[in-house]
N, C-alpha and C positions, 0 to 999 in steps of 0.2 A: 509430432515429434520434436523435443531436443536433439539437437545435435551434438557431437562429442566436444563442447568446450567445456575448459575449467567449469565444474559447479559450482565453486564459490561467487563466478559472479553472475550466476544466477538465483542469489537470493542474498537479500537487504535487511539489515535489523536497525531500527534507528529505537534508541528509548527517550521519553521524555516522561516530564513532570505535570502531573493537572494540579494549577494552583486557584484560585478562588475565582481569578479575572476569565477562568476559559469556565464557567459553571454559565448552566441558563437559572429560568426563575424559579425551578426545582429544587437548585441544590446539588443538579446533577452535570456530568461532562455537557456542554454543550453539542450537538449532533451536527450543526452546520461547523463547526471548529474540529470537530474527528473527521469528518469526510473530506475537508482541507489539509490534515494531516497523514490521511490516509491516501491520498491523489498526490502527493507529494514522496512518499514513500513507492507509489507505483512507477510514477515519474523517477526517480532514480533507479529502481529495479531495471525498467525497460533500458535507460541511457545506458549503465553500465554493462547489460548483455548484450545491446548493439554497437554502440559508442556512433549513433545514429540521430536524427533529430525526428523526435518521438511527441502523438501527440495522444490526449484520452479523447478516445473517440465512443467510452460506454463502459457503465459503471450496474453492476448485476446485482443480484441476492444481493443487496445490503441488510443483513441482519443486525439487529443491535441486541444482544443476547443478557446482558446485563449492565444495569448502571455503572456508571462510572463515579465513582468519588471524589473529593480533594484529597488533599494527600495520596495519592496514587499514583505509583509510578505507569507507566504504558509500555509494554513492548510491543513493535510494531514491525511486521515482517512480510516483506514480498518476494513470494515466489514464484519465477516463469514455471508454467504449465505445459505449454504449447507454443512455437512459435509458426504461424502461417507465412505467407506467400509478402503478406504486407504487415498483418495483425500480430501481435503478441498477448498472448492471455497470460496474467496475472492473479496468484490468490493471493490478497491480503489478508492474516490473521492479526488479530488484537488481543492483549493476554494485560489484565488488569492485576498490580500486584500492591496490596496494603505495606505504605513506606515503614512499618511500624512493629510488622508480624509475617511471617512466611505464607499467608495467603496468597493465590494467587489462582486465576481462572480467567477462560476465553470469556470477554467483553462482544467484542465486533466481529464480524467477519464479510468480507465482498470481495468478490471477480471483477477485475477490470479487464479491458479490453485498449490497448495501445496501435495508433499505427504509424509505420514510419513515412516520412514527407521530406521532401527538397526544401530548397531555402525561400521557393513558394508557397508552402503550407498545402503542394499535391501530393498526393499518396504517391510514394517512390517504394518499389518491391525493398524485404529487407537486404543484405548485404553478410549473409552470416555465414562463416567458411564452410 
């Protein structure tokens, strides 16, 4: 259950463009690059919400729903869905938009789990008000 904090910090949005350097041998967005971008947004979401040192501990249910082509604008959204004693659960959704039309569709979704840690990277309780 989330606390009564300002809900604007429970969500992060980032926009990125898929250029030819991001493509795999099939001419679509490389999945490894996608995972890096998703993890980055999840990390920013976790850190903005907690203002603590956070680390990725699990990525679950990654679903590549549609191929992402070059000349695509990606909207990557991270949303806090649950806060535990140490762990934070984040839903990541990616929508692809064609640069030169109104076509937009969900392309990727995944669930991330982050844990708060101290300077030694040992687990420590979340310090939410």
